[in-house]
Structures are given as C-alpha cells and as structure tokens.
N, C-alpha and C positions, 0 to 999 in steps of 0.2 A: 292733125298736124300737117302743115303744108311742106312740100318738098319741091326742089328744082328737078330738072330732067336729070336722069342718071344713065350711065352706061355700065354694062357688064364688063368687068375687067378680068375675071376669073370664073371659071365654071368646070367643076369635075365631079365625077361619081364619088359618093361617100356612103358606103353601106347599102344594104338592100333597099331599093326603091327610093333612094335619097340622093340629092346632089348638093354640093357646097357652092354657094354663089356669092361673089364679092362684086361690090359696086364701086364707082369712082368717087362717091361721097363718104367712103370709109365704112359703110354698113356692109356686114357679111352675116350671112345665115344659112342654115340647112333647110332645104325645101324638099317636099315630096316631088317625085318626078312629075306627077299630075299637075302639081302647082306650077312648076316651071314650064310645063307644056301649055297651060292655059295662057300664060303670058309670053309664050314663044320666046323664051329666054335661051340664049347662047352666048358664047364669048363674043363681045363686040356689039351685042343687041343695045339699043337705046329705048328707054322708057320715059314717057312723059311723066311730069311730077305727079299729076293726079292718079295715073296708073300705078306708079310706085307706092303712093299713099294707100291705094286700095290693097296692094300686096301686103304692105306692112300691117294694115288693119287685120288681114286674114291671119297673118303670123302671130299678131298680138293676141287674138281670140284663141288661137291654138296654144300659146303660152299660158293664158289664164286657165284653160282646161287642163294642161299639164301640171300647173302649180296646185290646182285643186286635187288632182289625183295623187300628187306626191304628199300632200298634207293628209289625205285620207289614209295613206299607208302608214304614216308615222308623223308625230309632231316634229317640227324643225324650227331653227332659229331662221331669222331673215338672212343672215349670211349664208347659212346652209342651203336655203331654197334658191338664192341667187346663184350659188356655185353650181347646184344641179341644173338649173335652166341654162346657164352658160355652157355646161357640158353638153346640153341637148342642142346646142347650136343656135339658140335664140339671140337676136342682136340686143344690145343694150337697152334701146328705147322699148322694146316689147317686154324685156324682163322688168323694167320699171313699171310698165302698165299692169302687168300681172301681180307684182308685188303690191302695188297701190290697191288693187281690187281685193286681194285676200285679206289685207290689213283693214280695209274699210268694213269688212264684214266679220272681222275678228277671227278669221281662220288663221291668222298669223299674228302671234303676239309674244314678243321676247320676254316681257315681264312674266307672263303666265307660264312660259316655258321655264324661266328660271325658278319660279316658285314650285312648280311641279318637280323639277330636278332636284332642288334642295330638299324637299319633303321625302323623296325617294332615297336620296344619297346620304342624308345626314346620320343615319344609323351606323354606317361603316366608314364614312369619309370625314377628315377634318374640315373645318371652315376654310383654311387655306387651299386644300385640295379642291373643294368645290368651287371656290373662287377662280382658281386657275383653269379648271375644266370649263367653266362657263365662259371665261375669256377667250379660250381656245375656240369655242363655238361662235364667237363673234358678238357676244352680248356686251354691251357697254358697261363700264365700271359703275356708273350711277344706278343703272337698273339692277346690276348684281347686288350692290350694297343695300338698295331698297328691299329686294326680295329677301336677302339674308336677315335683315332687321325684322321682316314680316314673318318668315318661315323658319329660320334656324333656331332651335331651342335644345339643341344637344349639349350635354355636358362633357367638355373636352377632356376634363381630368378623368372622369369615369371611363371614357373610351380608351384612354391611355392605359389605365389599370387593367382593363379587359385584355388589352394586347400584351401586357406584361404577364398576365396569367397565362395567356396562350403561349407565350415564349418561355413560360416556366422561369421567369426571372424573379429571384428573391434577393432584395436589397441587402439584407443582413449578411448573406454569405457570398455575394457577388464580388469578384476580384475586379481590379481596375480595367482590365481588358474587356471583361463582360459588360461592365457599366459603360465604357466607351462605345462598344459596338451597339448596345441597346439604345443609348441616347442618340446615336447617328441614324439609326434605323427609324426612330420616332420623328427625328427632324425631317428625314425624307418623306414621311408620311404627311408633313405639313403642320405638325403641332407645334405650338409656341414653346420656347425654351423654359419659360417659367412654369407653364403647366407640366411639362415633362419632369422638371426637378421636383415639383410638388408631388407628383404621382410616384416618383421613384424614391421619395423621402430622403433626398440628398441635397446638398448644397454645392455650388461651384468650389472647386478645389484648385487653387492656383499653383499647387505643386507640379501639375501636369502642363507641359509645354506643347508647342507645335499646333497643329490644327485642332486637336481636342481641346486645348486650353481656350483657343479662340472660340470654338463653338460653345464651350461650356460657359463662357462669360457673356453670352448673348443676352 
C-alpha cells in the first residue's frame, strides 16, 4: 500500500516497553519502544511515505503473528479476533491484513465456529438461545441459519420435558401460579410457545389476563 508523508501528532508511553503513536493521516497504533527508536519517532517527527509504509508492513506482520497466537489459544469468530487485535493497539489496515491471512488458510472460519458451537451447545440450549449467542459473537444470520440446518438435531419438546422433570413440575396437580412461573421460565430459555404447551400437556387459557395471557397466546 502506498502512503503519503506523515507527521507524528501524539506519542506517549503505554505500558511496559510500548508507546502509543498517532499520525496526522488518522492512523494510530501501539509500537514497541525499539520500533519507535528505529524510526526515530517523537511528537512532530515527519516520515516519508515509503518509510511509513515500511513501518506499517512491520506492524502488519506482527498483527498476523498475534492473530495466529490468539487462534491457537482458542477458536474465535471474526468479530472476536478483530476486537482482540484492536485491543492490542493494531491499526485497522493491519487488522484487515491479519484477518485476510488467517481466513485464507482457514484458521478463521465463522461457519465452522458456528457448527462446532451448535454441536456442543444443543444438548442443553434451545435453538433460539444458540442463535442469540452466535449473533452476540458477531456471526451473520445467514451463516447461523445454515449451520443450524446442518448441525441442530435436538428435540426441543424432549428438552423441555427434561427441564420440567428437573423442576418437579407435574401438570395434573400444578396450580395456575405454578403453570405461569414454569411457562415464563421456559420462554426465557428460548423455547417456542407451542413446544412448551405441548410438553406441559396444556392449552392456552383465555381466562387469565395481563402479561400471562399475552405470553400464553403466542
């Protein structure tokens, strides 16, 4: 990538052996003191475009190594990796280069991550819970749907029945308050209303008003 000449607008210590450096082209990054020293950087210093490109190339290589290390520790989504690199003080263009590298060699794959997560989580979590968690991790809705179609084979009604047994819920002798409480508990778990009603062996009762009636009629 080609750059114009730049000037250091801000430079200050940031942690052991590191400095924060901002340039007048909007790029900001965290450098080792040795790196800053090699380029004789200080506030007000100007760098030729080719020198700045050389510096960014070094930082990008470091970003790739950092990305590889992070993915060796644990599998991550693309958003999670980008966030970790940003926390490390890498500039956007270096993060982009690192992400492209690890994606090219399949070290980073949101679809694979989603499939693995679903396979592990489906025993205890509802389909909606899993979908919500994956969205929080930054995976796109289309990839989540595709992964769910591929991996999710859990029986939602059976899961609900297991939770009812765990809660010692007995439909034949439960009063209205117990039914309401259990129903809402299962809704919060992400189960669909019709599956809950089926597992509880009950039907919506319009005699109950307020929020319970609204939830019950879903």
